[in-house]
Backbone as a ProteinNet text record, in pm:
[ID]
protein_1_A
[PRIMARY]
MKEQKPNLKDLNIDETWTLFLDRDGVINYKIEDDYVREWAQFRFLPTAREAIKRLSNVFGKIIVVTNQRGVARKLIQGANLSEIHERMIGTIMKIGGRIDGIYVCPHDLDAQCKCRKPEVGLALEAKRDFPSIIFSKSVMVGDNSSDVVFAKTLNMTSVLIKDDGRDRSQEVMADFIFKDLLEFASSL
[TERTIARY]
2022.5	1880.2	1802.8	1696.7	1612	1544.7	1545.3	1477.5	1328.3	1255.3	1110.6	1058.3	945.4	881.6	844.1	857	833.7	689	594.6	456	366.4	270.3	175.7	92.3	72.1	-8.2	53.7	183.6	251.2	198.8	135.4	84.6	-49.6	-116.3	-247.9	-348.7	-359.6	-451.7	-595	-677.5	-818.8	-900	-1024.7	-1115.3	-1073.4	-973.3	-922.8	-821.6	-784	-685.2	-754.3	-678.7	-725.1	-637.1	-701.1	-630	-638.9	-523.9	-516.1	-473.8	-543.7	-514.4	-489.1	-385.3	-369.1	-471.9	-507.3	-607	-542.2	-481.6	-429.2	-309.7	-319.3	-213.7	-235.6	-333.7	-367.5	-510.4	-603.7	-745	-777.4	-726.6	-755.9	-627.3	-640.3	-527.5	-491.3	-361.1	-311.9	-316.2	-340.7	-326.1	-191.7	-95.3	39.7	39.5	108.1	121.1	-13	-112.9	-244.7	-317.9	-446.4	-526.5	-657.4	-713.1	-849.3	-937.7	-996.6	-1069	-1218.7	-1270.2	-1414.7	-1436.8	-1557.7	-1587.6	-1561.6	-1587	-1567.6	-1421.7	-1328.2	-1186.1	-1140.1	-1223	-1185.8	-1201.6	-1092.4	-1096.2	-1032.3	-1113.4	-1059	-948.2	-844.4	-746.1	-816.8	-772.6	-848.9	-891.3	-807.3	-840.1	-876.7	-882.8	-900.7	-1034.3	-1143.2	-1275.1	-1282.4	-1238.1	-1239.2	-1149.5	-1035.4	-943.8	-1009.3	-1073.8	-1137.5	-1251.7	-1324.3	-1430.3	-1370.6	-1262.5	-1197.4	-1143	-1079.4	-1019.3	-1125.1	-1245.6	-1355.9	-1395.5	-1364.8	-1394.1	-1282.4	-1172.4	-1056.7	-1039.2	-1036.2	-1005	-1131.9	-1119.8	-1232.2	-1265.3	-1164.6	-1183	-1097.4	-1151.7	-1076.5	-1087.2	-970.7	-961.6	-875.7	-924.7	-845.4	-782.2	-651.9	-578.5	-509.9	-543.6	-497.8	-456.7	-341.5	-297.8	-365.3	-431.9	-501.1	-467.9	-341.9	-297.6	-363.5	-428.7	-503.8	-612.1	-660.4	-759.5	-695.9	-578.1	-509.2	-471.7	-442.7	-404.3	-526.1	-644.1	-772.3	-797.1	-744.1	-766.3	-878.9	-910.7	-1019.6	-1110.2	-1237.5	-1334.2	-1369.1	-1390.7	-1427.5	-1549.3	-1648.1	-1770	-1737.3	-1646.8	-1607.7	-1534.8	-1446.3	-1373.5	-1470.7	-1567.3	-1668.6	-1748.5	-1786.7	-1861.8	-1778.2	-1652.5	-1563.8	-1562.7	-1546.1	-1536.7	-1669.8	-1779.3	-1910.8	-1938.3	-1907.1	-1932.7	-1837	-1713	-1617.2	-1669.2	-1711	-1764.6	-1890.1	-1979.5	-2102.3	-2074.8	-1979.2	-1942.4	-1887.5	-1804.6	-1746.4	-1853.7	-1945.9	-2054	-2143.5	-2167.2	-2253.8	-2201.7	-2070.6	-2015.1	-1983.6	-2024.1	-2005.1	-1881.6	-1816	-1700.3	-1738.7	-1641.7	-1669.3	-1542.3	-1564.1	-1461.7	-1527.3	-1465.3	-1526.1	-1500.8	-1396.9	-1368.2	-1266.1	-1275.7	-1179	-1128.6	-996.8	-933.2	-840.5	-856.6	-790.8	-703.3	-582.6	-500.1	-516.9	-579	-600.9	-491.4	-383.9	-282.3	-175.5	-112.1	-2.7	127.4	230.4	357.6	418.2	403.7	469.6	384.1	272.5	178.6	227.3	322.8	374.2	262	168	58.2	103.5	19.3	48.6	-26.2	-94.8	-175.4	-122.3	-34.1	16.5	114.6	80.9	172.8	308	414.3	430	394.2	349.8	300.5	182.4	150.5	53.9	-80.6	-106	-230.7	-356.8	-357	-476.2	-504.4	-401.3	-419	-469.1	-418.4	-463.4	-609	-649	-788.7	-877.5	-832.3	-908.4	-921.2	-814.9	-818.6	-915.1	-926.1	-1025.3	-1166.5	-1190.7	-1323.4	-1349.1	-1244.2	-1253.3	-1152.5	-1188	-1092.6	-1038.6	-1104.2	-1056	-932.6	-895.2	-776.5	-652.8	-574.3	-444.8	-341.7	-253.8	-161	-69.5	-30.2	56.1	-20.4	-152.4	-236.1	-303.4	-223	-270.2	-171.5	-224.3	-143.8	-171	-64.9	-76.7	-32.1	-119.5	-87.2	-80.2	35.4	53	149.2	164.9	252.9	369.4	394.4	495.3	574.6	696.9	778.7	714.9	639	573.5	471.8	409.9	315.9	389.6	507.5	587.7	636.8	683	729.2	612.1	496.8	374.4	350.3	356.1	334.6	440	566	675.7	669.2	631	620.8	520.6	415.4	309.9	322.5	433.3	454.8	352.8	307.3	218.2	302.1	241.7	303.3	286.2	392.4	387	387.8	301.4	293	308.9	402.3	426	368.2	285.8	235.8	333.8	387.6	491.2	455.2	388.8	346.4	408.2	501.7	555.1	684	726.1	845.5	975.2	972.8	1095.1	1117.4	1240.5	1273.9	1292.6	1194.5	1202.1	1234.4	1270.6	1295.3	1412.3	1506.3	1617.2	1575.7	1473.4	1431.8	1354.8	1273.6	1192.8	1209.2	1181.6	1198.8	1062.9	985.5	854.1	869.7	773.7	774.5	741.2	650.1	607.3	589.7	611.6	593.1	506.4	400.7	310.4	286.6	245.5	220.5	89.6	-7.6	-135	-207.3	-320.9	-396.5	-452.1	-487.8	-539.5	-432.3	-310.1	-202.5	-181.2	-190.1	-182	-296.1	-419.8	-536.8	-526.1	-474	-460.8	-353.7	-265.9	-157.4	-199.8	-316	-362.4	-426.4
-747.7	-720.3	-850.2	-843.6	-959.9	-1002	-1131.3	-1181.7	-1177.9	-1140.9	-1141.6	-1283.5	-1309.1	-1438.1	-1453.2	-1573	-1587.7	-1566.6	-1594.6	-1589.3	-1575	-1484.2	-1469.6	-1595.5	-1671.5	-1793.9	-1891.6	-1881.1	-1968.2	-1946.2	-1832.6	-1802.8	-1869.9	-1920.9	-1984.8	-1891.9	-1772	-1672.7	-1717.1	-1710.8	-1746.4	-1658.5	-1696.4	-1613.8	-1602	-1676.5	-1661.4	-1547.7	-1490.5	-1382.4	-1245.8	-1146.3	-1007.3	-923.8	-834.2	-739.2	-601.6	-542.1	-404.4	-318.5	-208.5	-117.5	22.9	85.6	229.2	293.5	419.5	483.1	564.9	678	769.9	706.7	696.8	636.1	488.8	429.3	288.9	277.8	345.3	343.4	466.9	579.7	705.9	782.3	878	964.9	1049.4	1064.4	1158.2	1297.1	1394.8	1534	1578.1	1598.8	1633	1762.7	1759.2	1874.6	1929.5	1843.6	1882.5	1755.8	1767.8	1657	1650.8	1530.7	1516.1	1566.7	1683	1750.5	1726.3	1686.2	1662.6	1563.7	1508.5	1404.5	1451.7	1576.4	1627.5	1616.3	1607.9	1594.9	1449.5	1359	1217.4	1156.4	1099.4	1033.2	895.7	792.1	656.4	643.3	569.1	530.7	442.8	442.2	378.8	233.4	155	12.7	-25.8	69.6	38.6	-27.1	24	-34.7	-179.7	-207.3	-345.3	-433.4	-381.1	-458.7	-494.2	-396.7	-423.1	-521.9	-512.5	-610.5	-751.7	-769.1	-900.3	-946.2	-855	-888.9	-925.6	-872.6	-904.7	-1051.9	-1114	-1256.4	-1346.1	-1286.8	-1364	-1352	-1229.5	-1204.1	-1204	-1255.5	-1256.1	-1117.4	-1034.9	-897.6	-804.4	-686	-580.1	-456.2	-408.5	-298.5	-187.2	-64.5	50.8	113.8	138.3	207	327.5	446.4	566	677.2	736.4	855.8	975.7	1057.5	1176	1296.6	1338.4	1448.2	1580.9	1590	1710.6	1741.3	1639.6	1661	1741.5	1699.1	1770.5	1911.8	1927	2059.7	2145.7	2092.5	2162.3	2196.6	2113.1	2129.8	2039.6	1937.8	1846.4	1840	1861	1847.4	1700.3	1659.1	1521	1474.9	1563	1527.2	1503.1	1582.3	1562.3	1429.6	1396.8	1270.6	1153.3	1162.6	1056.9	1042.9	1155	1149.5	1085.5	1122.8	1063.2	911.9	864.8	721	650.4	712	651.9	640.9	744.9	742.3	648.3	639.5	545.2	402.3	369.4	235.9	210.8	307.3	292.6	266.5	338.7	320.7	180.1	132.8	-0.5	-107.5	-86.4	-183.9	-195.9	-84	-84.9	-175.8	-198.8	-285.9	-425.7	-454.2	-587.7	-606.7	-499	-507.9	-468.2	-469.4	-429.6	-381.7	-299.2	-260.2	-280.5	-360.4	-396.8	-295.9	-216.2	-116.5	-16.8	104.7	209.9	266.4	269.8	318.8	433	544.7	670	719.9	760.4	837.1	984.5	1065	1205.7	1297.8	1239.6	1318.4	1373.8	1479.5	1539.2	1462.8	1493.7	1421.9	1424.4	1534	1549.3	1503.3	1440.5	1403.6	1287.3	1211.3	1094.5	998.7	979.9	887.3	744.8	649.9	509.2	459.9	552	507.9	553.9	651.4	699	597.7	542.1	446.3	512.9	445.6	301.2	243	324	267.1	175.7	83.3	-22.4	-8.3	106.5	126.4	102.7	141.2	120.8	-28.2	-107.2	-252.5	-313.9	-268.1	-321.1	-285.3	-165.3	-124.6	-213.5	-242	-330.5	-469.8	-518.2	-652.2	-655.1	-545.8	-540.5	-552.7	-487.9	-492.1	-623.7	-682.9	-808.5	-907.4	-974.7	-1062.7	-1177.2	-1208.6	-1318	-1279.7	-1152.2	-1110.1	-1176.2	-1236.5	-1293.8	-1218.8	-1145.6	-1060.3	-1139.6	-1259	-1339.3	-1394	-1379.9	-1416	-1289.2	-1185.3	-1056.1	-1002.2	-922.2	-853.8	-704.8	-625.7	-480.1	-427.3	-351.1	-290.1	-139.2	-82.2	61.5	114.5	244.8	307.9	381.5	351.3	425.5	330.7	368.3	283.7	265.6	364.7	349.7	235.5	210.1	98.1	-35.8	-40.6	-163.7	-189.5	-85.5	-100.9	-144.8	-85.6	-124	-274.3	-322	-464.7	-550.7	-512.6	-592.6	-600.7	-491.9	-490.4	-594.5	-616.6	-710.2	-847	-870.8	-997.5	-1021.5	-912.9	-922.9	-935.3	-984.3	-978.6	-835.9	-778	-638.6	-629.8	-541.5	-515.2	-365.6	-328	-187.7	-157.9	-54.5	-5.3	100.9	80.1	168.8	202	315.4	351	480.2	534.5	665.8	658.9	538.9	525.1	522.8	564.2	560.1	418.5	378.5	247.1	260.4	216	223.8	87.3	-10.3	-144	-145.2	-51.8	-42.9	34	117.4	204.6	128.4	34.5	-41.9	-189.6	-266.6	-410.7	-479.6	-438.7	-499	-642.1	-725.7	-864	-869.8	-781.4	-778.7	-634.4	-608.1	-474.8	-488.6	-406.5	-405.9	-262.5	-245.7	-109.9	-52.1	-138	-90	-204.1	-171.9	-268.6	-380.9	-349.8	-453.4	-554.8	-507.9	-602.1	-695.7	-642.2	-726.6	-826.7	-780	-869.1	-978.1	-944.1	-1041.7	-1146.6	-1118.2	-1213.1	-1322.2	-1308.2	-1405.6	-1526.9
-291.6	-292.7	-278	-203.6	-180.7	-310.7	-337.3	-456.9	-435.3	-539.7	-530.3	-547.3	-484.6	-501	-647.7	-703.1	-845.7	-887.7	-798.4	-840.2	-718.2	-724.9	-615.3	-595.3	-700.3	-688.8	-590	-568.2	-471.3	-328.6	-303	-169.4	-140.2	-245	-228.8	-161.5	-214	-158.6	-186.1	-80.4	-93	1.2	27	107.5	254.2	296.9	433.8	443.7	330.8	326.7	330.8	376.4	380.2	288.3	215.5	130.8	195.1	221.5	268.5	149.9	127.6	16.9	68.6	17.3	33.5	-59.6	-37.9	-122.9	-235.3	-200.9	-301.8	-373.3	-504.7	-584.6	-613.5	-546.6	-568.3	-621.1	-554	-595.5	-679.1	-636.5	-705.4	-734.9	-825.6	-858.1	-736.7	-714.7	-614.5	-675.3	-592.3	-634.1	-578.3	-664.6	-619.8	-539.9	-427	-338	-289.4	-283.1	-232.7	-190.1	-164.6	-115.9	-192.5	-199.8	-249.7	-136.5	-157.3	-49.6	-52.9	-169.6	-183.9	-298.1	-302.9	-401.3	-544.6	-575.4	-712.1	-756.4	-663.5	-696.6	-702.3	-655.7	-649.3	-788	-839.6	-970.8	-956.6	-981.2	-978	-1081.7	-1048.2	-1149.3	-1251.4	-1376.5	-1484.7	-1460.2	-1397.4	-1381.8	-1238.8	-1148.6	-1006.5	-976.2	-1033.8	-1003.5	-1047.5	-1168.8	-1218.5	-1132.8	-1092.4	-1008.4	-875.5	-811.6	-682.5	-699	-807.9	-835.2	-840.7	-913.9	-923.6	-788.9	-718.1	-589.5	-485.3	-500.9	-410.5	-418.5	-530.4	-548.3	-496.6	-454.6	-408.7	-257.4	-207	-66.3	18.7	140.3	233.4	285.1	302.9	349.4	265	236.5	170	257.8	302.7	398.2	338	342.7	299.2	423.1	415.9	522.9	458.8	506.4	437.2	533.7	507.4	579	514.1	592.6	541.2	629.4	620.9	707.2	673.1	559.6	525.7	627.6	700.5	806	919.2	964.7	1072.2	1030.2	903.4	853.4	822.2	851.3	831	683.7	595.5	451.8	401.5	482	449.2	571.8	550.5	658.6	676.6	799.7	828.2	749.7	735.4	661	513.5	456.7	316.4	299	393.3	386.1	395.5	484.9	497.1	368.3	308.1	182.9	72	62.8	-38.5	-21.2	100.6	123.8	99.9	141.6	116.8	-32.9	-106.3	-250.8	-323.1	-275.6	-332.7	-314.5	-191.8	-164.5	-248.8	-256.6	-334.8	-481.8	-537.4	-678.8	-701.3	-610.8	-623.8	-607.2	-514.6	-493.8	-617	-685.2	-803.9	-914.2	-917.9	-1022.2	-969.8	-845.6	-791.7	-705.9	-669.3	-581.3	-439.8	-350.5	-212.6	-143.1	-43.4	52.9	188.5	273.4	401.3	511.9	498.7	600.2	551.3	603.5	571.8	704.1	718.3	839.3	800.9	872.2	835.4	949.9	915.6	1009.2	971	1058.2	1027.2	1079.6	1134.4	1203.9	1109.7	1153.8	1077.8	1106.7	1032.5	1041.7	1181.1	1252.3	1382.4	1500.6	1476.2	1583.1	1668.7	1621.6	1693.5	1731.6	1640.5	1663.7	1631.3	1658.8	1629.7	1506.8	1437.1	1322.9	1187.5	1184.5	1055.7	999	880.5	819.1	799.2	833.3	847.4	983.9	1079.8	1206.3	1174.6	1262.8	1229.8	1300.8	1360.2	1434.6	1353.4	1225.9	1143.6	1123.8	1107.3	1091.5	1221.2	1333.8	1462.4	1487.8	1446.6	1457.3	1369.7	1248.9	1159.7	1220.6	1281	1343.5	1460.6	1534.5	1643.5	1586.6	1472.7	1410.7	1336.5	1284	1207.3	1266.8	1376.1	1445.2	1358.9	1248.7	1163.3	1081.4	1082.2	1007.5	1067.6	980.4	1017.3	933.9	997.7	923	830.9	870.3	782.7	661.9	664.3	549.5	497.2	484.4	435.4	333.6	242	141.2	156.7	157	158.8	24.2	-42.7	-171.1	-151.7	-182.4	-169.4	-273.2	-275.7	-375.1	-310	-182.7	-109.1	-20.7	9.5	96.2	233.8	282.2	412.6	410.9	296.4	284	293.5	235.4	239.4	381.1	449.4	587.7	676.5	658.4	729.4	713.7	589.4	561.7	629.8	614.6	669	822	886.2	1031.7	1081.2	1003.9	1043	976.2	907.3	837.5	726.1	662.1	546.2	420.1	313.5	181.7	130.8	76.6	32.4	-120	-170.8	-314.1	-334.1	-418.5	-450.7	-588.1	-595.1	-723.3	-770.2	-888.8	-941.7	-1085.8	-1105.2	-1240.7	-1291.2	-1216.8	-1253.3	-1335.1	-1370.7	-1452.2	-1373.8	-1246.3	-1166.1	-1115.9	-1111.8	-1057.9	-908.2	-833.5	-688.4	-627.8	-709.4	-657	-558.5	-574.5	-479.7	-354	-367.5	-258.7	-151	-190.5	-95.5	-123.5	-24.6	-37.3	-50.1	-146.3	-168.4	-217.6	-179.4	-227.4	-376.2	-419.5	-559.3	-602.8	-729.6	-786.2	-911.2	-918.9	-1034.2	-1077.6	-1202.7	-1253.1	-1201.9	-1170.4	-1116.7	-1046.4	-987.4	-909.6	-997.5	-1121.1	-1209.7	-1248.5	-1270.9	-1300.3	-1181	-1059.9	-940	-938.1	-958	-954.8	-1060.3	-1175	-1284.7	-1258.6	-1164.5	-1135.1	-1037.3	-978.1	-877.4	-942.6
[MASK]
++++++++++++++++++++++++++++++++++++++++++++++++++++++++++++++++++++++++++++++++++++++++++++++++++++++++++++++++++++++++++++++++++++++++++++++++++++++++++++++++++++++++++++++++++++++++++++

């Protein structure tokens, strides 16, 4: 098994770096076997807002990249997804944090698109909008092996959020593993 880096501080992360975040399971609670379909169902994880506020003072850009196949399955309306993201950003801004962009893959599993993580289309779209993004100076934080593969494909540093008690360290080759986004933010 690959040894983890001893400390994130060794990377010298500063405002020239970009933070990529998965949404469900990192920022908000996942609804098992379903989707967050409207704002009333969206619940921030307990420490996520504070973590994003802290991370906003470290990273030059914060980008959310999220698979939302519920759109393709017609379980989430595009307008509802937009409202969820607008209100999420607004809530974070009210406490002094920020999200600079949100990129969504709305396709189902069999669509063979280039944007569904672990494919890297969402990151390439973000780079088109923010040309200063350098993938080797980026961190991807997610709760799934597809997030780690996404990061590795682009030579990003990968962070796995693992709060469910299962040991997934053998399952994915993340550079770092934390219990939540705040523990990650506190390690910088």
